[in-house]
C-alpha positions in Angstrom: -29.4 31.6 -66.4 -26.9 29.0 -65.1 -26.4 31.0 -61.9 -30.2 31.1 -61.3 -30.4 27.3 -61.7 -27.6 26.9 -59.1 -29.4 29.3 -56.7 -32.7 27.4 -57.1 -30.9 24.1 -56.5 -29.3 25.4 -53.4 -32.6 26.7 -52.1 -34.2 23.3 -52.8 -31.4 21.5 -51.0 -31.7 23.8 -48.0 -35.5 23.3 -47.9 -35.0 19.5 -48.2 -32.4 19.6 -45.4 -34.7 21.7 -43.2 -37.6 19.4 -43.8 -35.4 16.4 -42.9 -34.2 18.1 -39.8 -37.7 18.9 -38.6 -38.7 15.3 -39.2 -35.8 14.1 -37.2 -36.5 16.5 -34.4 -40.1 15.5 -34.3 -39.2 11.9 -34.1 -36.7 12.7 -31.3 -39.4 14.5 -29.4 -41.6 11.4 -29.6 -38.9 9.2 -28.1 -40.0 7.4 -24.9 -37.0 8.5 -22.9 -37.4 12.1 -24.0 -41.1 12.0 -23.1 -40.4 10.6 -19.7 -37.8 13.3 -19.1 -40.2 16.1 -20.1 -42.9 14.7 -18.0 -40.7 14.3 -14.9 -39.3 17.8 -15.2 -42.3 19.7 -16.5 -42.4 22.1 -13.5 -38.6 22.7 -13.7 -38.5 23.8 -17.4 -39.2 27.2 -18.8 -42.2 27.6 -21.1 -40.0 27.8 -24.2 -37.5 25.1 -23.0 -38.6 22.6 -25.6 -38.4 25.0 -28.5 -34.9 26.2 -27.4 -33.8 22.7 -26.6 -34.6 20.8 -29.8 -31.0 20.5 -30.8 -30.1 19.1 -27.4 -32.9 16.6 -27.6 -31.9 15.5 -31.0 -28.2 15.2 -29.9 -29.3 13.0 -27.0 -31.4 10.6 -29.1 -28.8 10.5 -31.9 -25.8 9.7 -29.7 -27.8 7.2 -27.6 -28.9 5.4 -30.7 -25.4 5.2 -32.0 -24.3 3.5 -28.8 -27.2 1.1 -28.9 -26.3 0.2 -32.5 -22.7 -0.4 -31.5 -21.5 2.6 -33.6 -18.8 5.0 -32.6 -20.4 7.9 -30.7 -19.3 11.5 -30.3 -17.7 10.7 -27.0 -16.6 7.1 -26.8 -16.9 5.6 -23.3 -19.6 8.1 -22.3 -23.4 7.9 -22.5 -25.6 11.1 -23.0 -28.0 12.1 -20.4 -30.7 14.8 -20.5 -30.6 17.3 -17.6 -32.2 20.6 -16.6 -29.8 23.6 -16.5 -31.1 27.1 -15.8 -34.6 25.8 -16.6 -33.5 24.7 -20.0 -32.7 21.3 -21.6 -29.1 20.3 -21.8 -27.1 17.1 -22.5 -24.3 15.9 -20.3 -22.1 12.8 -20.8 -21.5 10.3 -18.1 -18.9 7.5 -18.2 -20.3 4.0 -19.0 -19.7 1.2 -16.6 -17.1 -0.3 -19.0 -15.3 3.1 -19.0 -15.2 3.3 -15.2 -13.9 -0.2 -14.9 -11.3 0.5 -17.6 -10.2 3.8 -15.9 -10.0 2.1 -12.5 -7.9 -0.7 -13.9 -5.6 1.8 -15.7 -5.2 3.8 -12.5 -4.4 0.7 -10.5 -1.8 -0.4 -13.1 -0.2 3.0 -13.0 0.5 2.5 -9.3 2.5 -0.6 -9.9 5.9 0.1 -11.4 7.8 -3.1 -12.4 11.4 -2.6 -13.4 12.8 -5.6 -15.4 10.1 -7.8 -13.9 7.9 -10.3 -15.8 4.9 -8.6 -17.6 2.5 -11.1 -16.1 3.2 -9.8 -12.7 0.5 -7.2 -13.3 -2.1 -9.9 -13.2 -0.8 -11.6 -10.0 -3.5 -11.8 -7.3 -3.6 -12.9 -3.6 -7.0 -14.4 -4.2 -5.6 -16.7 -7.0 -2.4 -17.6 -5.2 -2.4 -21.4 -5.0 -2.5 -22.2 -1.3 -0.5 -25.3 -0.3 0.8 -26.2 3.1 4.3 -25.0 2.2 3.0 -21.6 1.1 0.2 -21.0 3.6 2.4 -19.1 6.1 3.7 -16.8 3.3 0.2 -16.1 2.0 -1.1 -15.2 5.5 1.8 -12.9 6.0 1.2 -11.2 2.6 -2.5 -10.7 3.3 -1.7 -9.3 6.8 0.9 -6.9 5.4 -1.4 -5.6 2.7 -4.3 -5.2 5.1 -2.2 -3.3 7.7 -0.6 -1.0 5.1 -4.0 -0.1 3.6 -5.5 0.5 7.0 -2.6 2.8 8.1 -0.6 3.9 5.0 1.4 6.6 6.8 2.7 4.2 9.5 5.9 2.1 9.2 5.1 -1.5 8.5 7.9 -4.1 8.5 8.0 -5.9 5.2 8.6 -9.5 4.2 11.7 -11.3 3.2 10.4 -14.2 1.2 13.0 -16.9 1.1 12.8 -20.3 -0.7 14.0 -22.3 -3.6 13.5 -21.6 -7.3 10.0 -21.5 -8.8 7.9 -21.7 -5.6 6.1 -18.4 -6.3 8.0 -15.7 -4.4 8.0 -13.2 -7.3 4.4 -13.9 -8.0 3.5 -13.2 -4.3 5.4 -9.8 -4.4 3.4 -8.8 -7.5 0.1 -10.0 -5.9 0.9 -7.8 -2.8 1.6 -4.8 -5.0 -1.6 -5.2 -7.0 -3.6 -5.6 -3.8 -2.2 -2.4 -2.3 -3.0 -0.5 -5.5 -6.6 -1.9 -5.7 -7.5 -1.6 -2.1 -5.6 1.4 -1.0 -4.4 3.3 -4.0 -0.8 2.7 -2.8 2.1 2.8 -5.2 4.8 0.1 -5.4 8.0 -0.2 -7.3 9.3 -3.7 -8.0 12.9 -4.2 -9.2 14.7 -7.3 -10.3 17.9 -6.9 -8.3 20.4 -8.8 -10.5 19.3 -6.7 -13.6 19.3 -3.5 -11.5 22.9 -4.2 -10.5 23.9 -4.5 -14.1 22.2 -1.3 -15.0 23.9 0.5 -12.1 27.3 -0.5 -13.4 26.3 0.8 -16.9 25.1 4.0 -15.3 28.6 4.9 -14.2 29.5 5.8 -17.8 26.7 8.4 -18.2 26.8 9.7 -14.6 23.3 8.6 -13.8 24.0 6.4 -10.8 22.7 8.8 -8.2 19.6 9.5 -10.2 18.8 5.8 -10.5 19.4 5.2 -6.8 17.2 8.2 -5.9 14.3 7.0 -8.0 14.3 3.6 -6.2 15.1 4.6 -2.7 12.1 7.0 -2.5 9.5 4.5 -3.6 6.4 4.4 -1.4 6.6 0.6 -1.3 9.8 -1.0 -2.6 10.0 -4.7 -3.5 13.5 -6.1 -4.3 13.2 -9.4 -6.1 15.9 -12.1 -6.3 18.4 -10.3 -4.0 21.5 -12.5 -3.6 20.9 -14.4 -6.8 24.3 -13.3 -8.1 27.5 -12.2 -6.5 27.8 -8.4 -6.2 30.8 -6.2 -5.9 31.7 -4.3 -2.7 30.8 -1.1 -4.6 27.3 -2.3 -5.4 26.8 -3.6 -1.9 28.0 -0.5 0.0 27.3 2.4 -2.4 24.1 1.1 -4.1 22.3 -1.3 -1.8 23.7 0.3 1.3 22.5 3.8 0.3 19.0 2.5 -0.7 18.5 0.4 2.4 19.9 3.1 4.8 17.5 5.7 3.4 14.5 3.4 3.7 15.4 2.5 7.2 15.8 6.1 8.3 12.6 7.2 6.6 10.8 4.0 7.7 9.5 3.1 4.3 8.0 -0.4 3.8 10.4 -2.7 1.9 10.0 -6.3 0.8 12.5 -8.8 -0.6 12.5 -12.2 -2.3 15.6 -14.4 -2.4 16.7 -18.0 -3.0 18.9 -17.6 0.1 17.9 -17.4 3.7 19.0 -14.3 5.6 21.9 -16.2 7.1 23.1 -17.4 3.7 22.6 -13.9 2.2 25.1 -12.5 4.8 27.7 -14.9 3.5 27.0 -14.0 -0.1 27.3 -10.2 0.7 30.7 -10.8 2.2 31.9 -12.1 -1.1 34.9 -14.4 -1.5 37.0 -12.3 0.9 35.6 -13.4 4.3 37.8 -11.2 6.3 36.6 -9.3 9.3 36.2 -6.1 7.3 34.0 -7.6 4.6 31.9 -9.6 7.0 31.3 -6.4 9.1 30.1 -4.6 6.0 27.8 -7.5 5.0 26.4 -7.5 8.5 25.6 -3.8 8.2 23.6 -4.4 5.1 21.8 -7.3 6.8 21.1 -5.2 9.9 19.1 -2.8 7.6 17.3 -5.7 5.9 16.3 -7.3 9.2 15.0 -3.9 10.3 13.0 -3.5 7.2 11.6 -7.1 6.8 11.0 -10.3 8.6 11.9 -13.6 7.0 9.1 -15.9 5.8 9.9 -19.1 4.1 8.0 -20.2 0.9 8.2 -23.8 0.0 6.7 -26.3 -2.4 7.7 -27.7 -5.7 9.1 -25.8 -8.7 6.0 -24.9 -10.7 8.0 -23.8 -13.8 5.7 -20.8 -13.9 6.6 -17.8 -16.2 6.6 -15.8 -12.9 8.9 -18.3 -11.2 12.0 -17.0 -9.6 
């Protein structure tokens, strides 16, 4: 007797569920968007397309309503759309405008690889770079470089050597160029803070990863070396790290940019170190020869803005 009651209850539940389902489907069929779709594609649909497509129609209305109510849909970031497939009704999901904007932003950010650089560099923009008389020349050069690289990405383009005092926006400008290249041309850039990179290279000796680190940097599509010359470097770093990176980029004609608190002339003295003998000066000049080939010096002036992105 108890088993019979359970069977009757299950039957009633199944009938109630079926009744609810048919009511929901009927309501979905009366939806204005559904009606407009059926009217527009009447000649494209098979005679039994509506009967065979009720589940698809209900899915479309249900998921669309979830989105309109601000609820979590089946496929977050995508909107349902009714389509005709083999003369039957089907549902496809298209990315929303917000999803496309988000994906585009994520793709752009993936093209910019900052290594030991300020996080805010990702938001740097040429359009928002504060143009003052002391920074106009640098901004014009940055825009020209970005435009020319995007126009002819496979050609060699001489980069920029941004020189100037602390806090005038040299690092920010490098980040702005990198972001512009990513946005306008899908071009990848690697930005490294040279003093920190030098420390890491010294540590890499212990685990035999020096060549791997050098290789990952020297092959970058666009390389930006920030704050070069900020601290004294050893002959080993100068000749066997910077020398190898710059020589490779010169040979392969890969665009390279720099920022420094020193002019090119002052950087030569810094690279020679405390021993200003002919041998060390010659080695420093060899490094500078590569830098001059890769980049032209542009001065950035103005007051120290004490910006988080300041040099």
